N, C-alpha and C positions, 0 to 999 in steps of 0.2 A: 490773781491780784496780789497785792502786797499790803501788809499792815504796817502802820507807822511804828508800832512797838517792836518790830523786828530789828530796828537799828539798835535800840537799847531798851531795857525794861521800863525806863522812866521817860523815854523820848516823847510820847504823846503828851504827858503832863507838862513837860518842859515846853514843848512846842505850843500848846494851847495857852499857857500862862504868858509866854513871851509874845505870842501873837496879839493877845489882848493888850499888853503894854504898848506894842508897836502901833496897833490900830487906834489906840487911845491917845497917841501922841506923847507917851511918857518916855519911850526909848526911841533910838534911831535904828535904821536898818543894820548898821554895823554892830550895835549892841545886841540886836536880835540874833544876828549870825554868830556873834561871839558866844552868847549863852547856849545856843544849840551845839556849837563846837565843843564847849566845855563839857556839856552832858555826854557827848560821844567820846571825848578824850578820857573822861573819868571812867566810863564804862570799859574802854579798852585797857586802861591801867589796871582796873580791878580784875578784869578777865585774865590778864597776863601774870597775875600773882598766884 
């Protein structure tokens, strides 16, 4: 199996908080996707330095 935090160290926290916003009608699917992509992009940037 795979663990969500394998993508980034903060991925699980980002995913859970953004899913709560999405399911609560606070954000859109596009906002959810953007937030997850930002988390991953920031991790890749930190990793490359």
